N, CA, C and O atoms as a DFTB+ gen file, in Angstrom:
452 C
 N C O
     1  1     -27.390      28.175     -14.145
     2  2     -26.175      26.374     -14.374
     3  2     -26.598      25.928     -15.646
     4  3     -25.899      25.998     -16.657
     5  1     -27.792      25.450     -15.592
     6  2     -28.097      24.398     -17.004
     7  2     -27.674      25.457     -18.255
     8  3     -26.962      24.916     -19.100
     9  1     -27.868      26.307     -18.407
    10  2     -27.375      26.895     -19.894
    11  2     -25.957      26.803     -19.854
    12  3     -25.221      26.214     -20.646
    13  1     -25.724      27.315     -19.055
    14  2     -23.936      27.281     -18.718
    15  2     -23.147      25.596     -19.186
    16  3     -22.274      25.355     -20.020
    17  1     -23.785      24.810     -18.388
    18  2     -24.143      23.649     -18.983
    19  2     -24.035      23.318     -20.245
    20  3     -23.061      22.830     -20.817
    21  1     -25.560      23.731     -20.863
    22  2     -25.545      23.574     -22.291
    23  2     -24.547      23.739     -23.576
    24  3     -23.983      23.233     -24.547
    25  1     -24.806      24.858     -22.771
    26  2     -23.262      25.528     -23.557
    27  2     -21.997      25.017     -23.472
    28  3     -21.384      24.916     -24.535
    29  1     -21.601      24.763     -22.732
    30  2     -19.649      23.889     -22.231
    31  2     -20.537      22.720     -23.398
    32  3     -19.989      22.432     -24.462
    33  1     -21.622      22.258     -23.114
    34  2     -21.633      21.029     -24.306
    35  2     -21.907      20.894     -25.728
    36  3     -22.121      19.919     -26.449
    37  1     -21.842      22.121     -25.924
    38  2     -22.049      22.641     -27.150
    39  2     -21.161      23.667     -28.302
    40  3     -21.297      24.301     -29.348
    41  1     -20.117      23.273     -27.183
    42  2     -19.033      24.211     -27.224
    43  2     -17.698      22.311     -27.846
    44  3     -17.031      21.887     -28.789
    45  1     -18.078      21.997     -26.644
    46  2     -17.847      20.275     -26.659
    47  2     -17.617      19.201     -27.905
    48  3     -16.761      18.402     -28.284
    49  1     -19.031      19.729     -28.334
    50  2     -18.712      18.826     -30.263
    51  2     -18.151      19.331     -31.083
    52  3     -17.328      18.867     -31.872
    53  1     -18.741      20.824     -30.917
    54  2     -18.504      21.595     -32.244
    55  2     -16.521      21.219     -32.640
    56  3     -15.942      20.724     -33.607
    57  1     -16.033      21.817     -31.211
    58  2     -14.227      21.207     -30.988
    59  2     -13.997      19.786     -31.598
    60  3     -13.131      19.537     -32.437
    61  1     -15.089      18.673     -30.946
    62  2     -14.611      17.565     -31.172
    63  2     -14.550      17.217     -32.780
    64  3     -13.637      16.958     -33.564
    65  1     -16.435      17.379     -32.906
    66  2     -16.381      17.572     -34.206
    67  2     -15.959      18.078     -35.281
    68  3     -16.211      17.461     -36.316
    69  1     -14.983      19.696     -35.386
    70  2     -14.000      19.103     -36.523
    71  2     -12.857      18.946     -36.226
    72  3     -12.038      19.365     -37.044
    73  1     -12.201      18.125     -34.636
    74  2     -11.110      17.760     -35.103
    75  2     -11.237      16.879     -35.405
    76  3     -10.119      16.447     -35.685
    77  1     -12.753      15.370     -35.777
    78  2     -12.792      14.433     -36.787
    79  2     -11.997      13.547     -36.833
    80  3     -11.701      12.627     -36.071
    81  1     -11.539      13.996     -38.127
    82  2      -9.870      13.836     -38.717
    83  2      -8.861      13.021     -38.015
    84  3      -8.750      11.795     -37.986
    85  1      -8.155      13.924     -37.461
    86  2      -7.104      13.813     -36.376
    87  2      -7.668      12.460     -35.245
    88  3      -7.294      11.290     -35.158
    89  1      -8.366      12.986     -34.736
    90  2      -8.989      11.398     -33.958
    91  2      -8.879      10.152     -34.964
    92  3      -8.271       9.092     -34.814
    93  1      -9.135      10.303     -35.316
    94  2      -9.419       8.884     -36.891
    95  2      -8.405       8.511     -36.598
    96  3      -8.214       7.481     -35.951
    97  1      -7.107       9.646     -37.215
    98  2      -6.004       8.881     -37.747
    99  2      -5.219       8.993     -36.457
   100  3      -4.030       8.973     -36.772
   101  1      -5.329       9.082     -35.390
   102  2      -4.634       8.780     -33.978
   103  2      -4.773       7.746     -33.630
   104  3      -3.806       7.072     -33.276
   105  1      -5.940       7.312     -33.616
   106  2      -6.742       5.369     -33.339
   107  2      -6.402       4.343     -34.824
   108  3      -6.645       3.162     -35.072
   109  1      -5.701       5.498     -35.647
   110  2      -5.287       4.726     -36.974
   111  2      -3.926       3.997     -36.382
   112  3      -3.986       2.769     -36.313
   113  1      -2.676       4.651     -35.937
   114  2      -1.847       4.869     -35.460
   115  2      -1.492       4.081     -34.956
   116  3      -0.299       3.836     -35.135
   117  1      -2.406       3.032     -33.855
   118  2      -2.209       1.639     -33.286
   119  2      -1.452       0.905     -33.791
   120  3      -0.380       0.367     -33.510
   121  1      -2.430       0.952     -34.926
   122  2      -2.644      -0.646     -36.322
   123  2      -2.501      -1.851     -35.596
   124  3      -3.443      -2.423     -35.047
   125  1      -1.139      -2.305     -35.589
   126  2      -1.285      -3.881     -35.720
   127  2      -0.501      -3.855     -33.550
   128  3      -0.218      -4.817     -32.836
   129  1      -0.442      -2.624     -33.299
   130  2       0.923      -3.149     -32.450
   131  2       0.114      -3.422     -30.904
   132  3       0.489      -3.970     -29.867
   133  1      -0.738      -2.977     -31.175
   134  2      -2.047      -3.021     -29.599
   135  2      -2.779      -4.180     -29.637
   136  3      -3.811      -4.216     -28.967
   137  1      -2.379      -5.359     -30.438
   138  2      -2.506      -7.183     -30.536
   139  2      -1.658      -8.126     -29.706
   140  3      -1.826      -9.164     -29.067
   141  1      -0.591      -7.227     -30.029
   142  2       0.748      -8.185     -28.652
   143  2       1.268      -7.618     -27.729
   144  3       1.887      -8.328     -26.937
   145  1       1.217      -6.211     -27.499
   146  2       1.441      -5.849     -26.472
   147  2       1.354      -6.530     -25.011
   148  3       2.239      -6.477     -24.157
   149  1       0.000      -7.237     -24.889
   150  2      -0.070      -8.027     -23.784
   151  2       0.736      -8.909     -22.749
   152  3       0.840      -9.313     -21.590
   153  1       1.416      -8.903     -24.529
   154  2       2.344     -10.330     -24.314
   155  2       3.407      -9.386     -23.279
   156  3       3.539      -9.346     -22.056
   157  1       3.954      -8.796     -24.205
   158  2       5.834      -7.901     -23.376
   159  2       5.017      -8.163     -22.083
   160  3       5.316      -9.182     -21.460
   161  1       3.870      -7.254     -21.525
   162  2       4.027      -6.908     -20.439
   163  2       3.687      -7.931     -19.578
   164  3       3.788      -7.722     -18.369
   165  1       3.182      -9.337     -20.109
   166  2       2.900     -10.486     -19.301
   167  2       4.344     -11.164     -18.940
   168  3       4.387     -11.986     -18.025
   169  1       5.465     -10.833     -19.625
   170  2       6.397     -11.964     -19.545
   171  2       6.945     -10.339     -18.874
   172  3       6.732     -10.176     -17.672
   173  1       7.217      -9.881     -19.181
   174  2       7.122      -8.523     -18.320
   175  2       7.351      -8.405     -16.147
   176  3       8.245      -8.392     -15.300
   177  1       5.619      -8.343     -16.274
   178  2       5.947      -9.020     -14.985
   179  2       6.033     -10.340     -14.584
   180  3       5.688     -10.476     -13.410
   181  1       6.437     -11.563     -15.244
   182  2       6.152     -12.770     -14.592
   183  2       8.582     -12.269     -14.472
   184  3       9.308     -12.387     -13.485
   185  1       8.775     -12.021     -15.201
   186  2      10.290     -12.051     -15.139
   187  2      11.321     -11.519     -15.039
   188  3      12.525     -11.767     -15.104
   189  1      10.220     -10.217     -14.753
   190  2      11.431      -9.068     -14.086
   191  2      10.198      -8.534     -12.469
   192  3      10.990      -8.345     -11.545
   193  1       9.174      -8.354     -12.103
   194  2       8.813      -8.275     -11.064
   195  2       8.799      -8.857     -10.204
   196  3       9.285      -8.606      -9.101
   197  1       7.841     -10.368     -10.793
   198  2       7.595     -11.542      -9.493
   199  2       8.944     -12.444      -8.936
   200  3       8.949     -13.344      -8.096
   201  1      10.056     -11.882      -9.699
   202  2      11.584     -12.350      -9.720
   203  2      11.661     -10.918      -7.943
   204  3      11.745     -11.127      -6.733
   205  1      11.562      -9.445      -8.902
   206  2      12.045      -8.762      -7.259
   207  2      10.874      -8.787      -6.376
   208  3      11.204      -8.209      -5.340
   209  1       9.879      -9.115      -6.318
   210  2       9.055      -9.308      -5.181
   211  2       9.174     -10.473      -4.590
   212  3       8.464     -10.538      -3.586
   213  1       9.915     -11.622      -4.854
   214  2      10.697     -12.354      -4.478
   215  2      11.678     -12.062      -3.623
   216  3      11.603     -12.701      -2.574
   217  1      12.735     -11.183      -3.723
   218  2      13.950     -11.305      -3.654
   219  2      13.769      -9.617      -2.479
   220  3      14.735      -9.187      -1.849
   221  1      12.716      -9.110      -2.451
   222  2      12.950      -7.952      -1.722
   223  2      12.046      -8.499       0.126
   224  3      12.293      -7.859       1.148
   225  1      11.038      -9.775       0.115
   226  2      10.666     -10.782       0.904
   227  2      11.791     -11.516       1.454
   228  3      11.950     -11.543       2.675
   229  1      12.518     -12.062       0.732
   230  2      13.429     -12.475       1.245
   231  2      14.705     -11.580       1.956
   232  3      15.118     -11.920       3.065
   233  1      15.304     -10.398       1.226
   234  2      15.781      -9.602       1.612
   235  2      14.930      -8.967       3.132
   236  3      15.682      -8.493       3.983
   237  1      13.159      -8.972       3.486
   238  2      13.361      -7.868       4.189
   239  2      13.240      -9.018       5.643
   240  3      13.273      -8.810       6.856
   241  1      13.033     -10.766       4.479
   242  2      12.022     -11.744       6.332
   243  2      13.115     -12.412       6.154
   244  3      13.677     -12.656       7.222
   245  1      13.582     -12.762       5.341
   246  2      14.855     -13.945       5.651
   247  2      16.116     -13.916       5.817
   248  3      16.791     -14.906       6.100
   249  1      16.870     -11.909       5.533
   250  2      18.158     -12.095       6.075
   251  2      18.177     -10.679       6.843
   252  3      19.260     -10.150       7.093
   253  1      16.511      -9.848       7.352
   254  2      17.143      -9.265       8.774
   255  2      17.236      -9.536       9.930
   256  3      16.387     -10.126      10.598
   257  1      18.323      -9.115      10.308
   258  2      18.889      -9.132      11.789
   259  2      17.297      -8.298      12.762
   260  3      16.771      -7.398      12.107
   261  1      16.927      -8.461      13.548
   262  2      15.994      -7.918      14.264
   263  2      16.760      -7.207      15.278
   264  3      17.750      -7.716      15.803
   265  1      16.297      -5.955      15.591
   266  2      17.302      -5.381      17.059
   267  2      16.747      -6.267      18.424
   268  3      16.099      -7.282      18.680
   269  1      17.363      -5.314      19.010
   270  2      17.570      -5.992      20.639
   271  2      15.961      -5.396      20.709
   272  3      15.390      -4.678      19.889
   273  1      15.221      -6.220      22.570
   274  2      14.102      -5.099      22.623
   275  2      14.913      -4.180      23.814
   276  3      15.942      -4.448      24.434
   277  1      14.416      -3.516      23.849
   278  2      15.130      -2.676      24.713
   279  2      14.390      -3.362      26.695
   280  3      13.583      -4.132      27.217
   281  1      15.581      -2.213      27.038
   282  2      15.500      -2.760      28.527
   283  2      14.476      -2.674      28.978
   284  3      14.211      -1.522      28.634
   285  1      13.240      -3.169      29.768
   286  2      12.204      -2.171      30.826
   287  2      13.018      -1.627      31.598
   288  3      14.154      -1.716      32.062
   289  1      12.294      -1.161      31.597
   290  2      12.457       0.335      32.425
   291  2      10.809       0.906      32.732
   292  3       9.866       1.110      31.967
   293  1      11.029       1.109      34.833
   294  2       9.375       1.545      34.335
   295  2       9.421       2.250      35.637
   296  3       9.405       2.342      36.865
   297  1       9.537       2.944      33.647
   298  2       9.024       4.964      34.303
   299  2       7.399       5.140      34.311
   300  3       6.490       4.703      33.605
   301  1       7.480       6.020      35.492
   302  2       5.782       6.343      36.235
   303  2       5.001       6.902      35.043
   304  3       3.820       7.246      35.089
   305  1       6.026       6.965      33.666
   306  2       4.580       8.515      33.451
   307  2       4.554       7.625      31.739
   308  3       4.323       7.979      30.583
   309  1       4.938       6.311      32.440
   310  2       5.026       5.192      30.468
   311  2       3.726       4.045      31.290
   312  3       3.622       3.537      32.407
   313  1       3.001       4.031      30.171
   314  2       2.003       2.324      29.969
   315  2       1.017       2.666      31.531
   316  3       0.518       2.077      32.491
   317  1       1.155       3.801      31.047
   318  2      -0.452       4.664      32.468
   319  2      -1.559       3.907      32.280
   320  3      -1.179       3.619      31.145
   321  1      -2.417       3.422      32.354
   322  2      -3.435       2.525      32.280
   323  2      -4.627       3.371      33.429
   324  3      -4.963       2.997      34.553
   325  1      -5.014       4.442      32.766
   326  2      -6.097       4.912      33.652
   327  2      -7.989       3.916      33.775
   328  3      -8.765       3.861      34.729
   329  1      -8.078       3.419      32.629
   330  2      -8.961       2.653      32.248
   331  2      -8.934       1.129      31.680
   332  3      -8.198       1.131      30.693
   333  1      -9.353       0.082      31.876
   334  2      -9.335      -1.222      31.225
   335  2      -9.358      -1.133      30.441
   336  3     -10.197      -0.346      30.003
   337  1      -8.435      -1.870      29.455
   338  2      -9.370      -1.846      28.025
   339  2     -10.390      -3.372      27.864
   340  3     -10.186      -4.491      28.333
   341  1     -11.438      -2.893      27.070
   342  2     -12.588      -3.146      26.712
   343  2     -12.519      -4.796      26.171
   344  3     -13.479      -5.441      25.750
   345  1     -11.717      -5.066      26.251
   346  2     -11.333      -6.751      25.867
   347  2     -10.457      -7.447      27.055
   348  3      -9.971      -6.981      28.086
   349  1     -10.457      -9.036      26.362
   350  2      -9.533      -9.458      26.828
   351  2      -9.273      -9.324      28.730
   352  3     -10.231      -9.027      29.443
   353  1      -8.228      -9.522      29.178
   354  2      -7.843      -9.044      30.695
   355  2      -8.259      -7.867      31.206
   356  3      -8.834      -7.630      32.268
   357  1      -7.701      -6.737      29.825
   358  2      -8.290      -5.545      30.070
   359  2      -6.566      -4.499      30.440
   360  3      -6.511      -3.308      30.749
   361  1      -5.620      -5.276      30.298
   362  2      -4.763      -4.900      30.288
   363  2      -3.548      -5.182      29.121
   364  3      -2.392      -4.780      29.252
   365  1      -4.091      -6.014      27.867
   366  2      -3.562      -6.088      27.462
   367  2      -4.013      -4.756      25.900
   368  3      -5.037      -4.213      26.312
   369  1      -3.774      -4.309      24.889
   370  2      -3.258      -3.832      24.067
   371  2      -4.084      -4.390      22.244
   372  3      -3.559      -5.156      21.436
   373  1      -5.328      -3.739      22.113
   374  2      -5.647      -4.712      20.663
   375  2      -4.484      -5.533      19.915
   376  3      -4.597      -6.678      19.478
   377  1      -3.214      -4.621      19.850
   378  2      -2.333      -5.529      19.012
   379  2      -1.032      -5.669      19.865
   380  3      -0.009      -4.985      19.834
   381  1      -1.384      -6.829      20.693
   382  2       0.004      -6.477      21.782
   383  2       0.309      -7.415      21.410
   384  3      -0.580      -8.020      20.811
   385  1       1.652      -8.104      21.507
   386  2       2.522      -8.905      20.963
   387  2       3.707      -9.100      22.178
   388  3       4.642      -8.346      22.449
   389  1       3.331     -10.345      22.782
   390  2       4.264     -10.297      24.347
   391  2       5.705      -9.946      23.929
   392  3       6.201      -9.118      24.692
   393  1       6.410     -10.295      23.058
   394  2       7.807      -9.669      22.797
   395  2       7.927      -8.346      22.956
   396  3       8.574      -7.829      23.866
   397  1       7.273      -7.698      22.026
   398  2       7.339      -6.342      22.321
   399  2       7.103      -5.132      22.477
   400  3       7.853      -4.195      22.202
   401  1       5.450      -5.074      23.183
   402  2       5.062      -4.713      23.719
   403  2       4.990      -5.230      25.545
   404  3       4.662      -6.348      25.942
   405  1       5.372      -4.125      26.347
   406  2       5.300      -4.210      27.554
   407  2       4.267      -3.765      28.688
   408  3       3.561      -2.757      28.670
   409  1       4.332      -4.666      29.597
   410  2       3.197      -4.418      29.904
   411  2       3.289      -3.586      31.164
   412  3       4.483      -3.456      31.434
   413  1       2.556      -2.996      32.008
   414  2       2.906      -1.998      33.039
   415  2       3.830      -2.466      33.792
   416  3       4.834      -1.804      34.054
   417  1       3.648      -3.532      34.193
   418  2       5.077      -4.088      35.251
   419  2       6.049      -5.114      34.541
   420  3       6.860      -5.668      35.282
   421  1       6.071      -5.486      32.987
   422  2       7.222      -5.803      32.667
   423  2       6.756      -6.305      31.251
   424  3       5.691      -5.778      30.928
   425  1       7.148      -6.983      30.526
   426  2       7.669      -7.755      29.515
   427  2       6.949      -9.497      30.061
   428  3       7.284     -10.122      31.067
   429  1       6.098      -9.839      29.196
   430  2       6.079     -10.765      29.280
   431  2       6.192     -12.101      29.016
   432  3       5.670     -13.166      29.346
   433  1       7.665     -11.375      27.801
   434  2       8.300     -13.420      27.641
   435  2       9.879     -12.531      27.978
   436  3      10.226     -11.355      27.861
   437  1      10.432     -13.560      28.355
   438  2      12.031     -13.651      28.141
   439  2      12.699     -13.060      26.864
   440  3      11.995     -13.329      25.891
   441  1      13.807     -12.353      26.526
   442  2      14.787     -12.102      25.528
   443  2      15.131     -12.858      25.098
   444  3      16.063     -13.472      25.616
   445  1      14.515     -13.301      23.759
   446  2      15.782     -14.674      22.816
   447  2      17.209     -14.077      22.410
   448  3      17.944     -14.903      21.869
   449  1      17.764     -12.722      22.580
   450  2      18.592     -12.894      21.367
   451  2      19.583     -12.857      22.749
   452  3      20.804     -12.967      22.636
């Protein structure tokens, strides 16, 4: 395997050394353009990306209408607890939300809608 890697490295250096004038001319093509490019991207970020992010948050959290909570139905095949959870009182899941997640005997809070 070593001789294959060494041969590969020799071929790569041979190819790169033949194309040295090409590589240096590509470097010179950027010229003075690269010095002010960060200002363009900085302005694009502040004047385009930030307002889009703000409008997305307003649309998602400010204008959104929440769907009504489904009615609780005590189906025997749902919310089966064969063993208590190892935290809290054992009936609440780890990321429990009292408004959305029902316990085996119903919701903890009344629906506000």
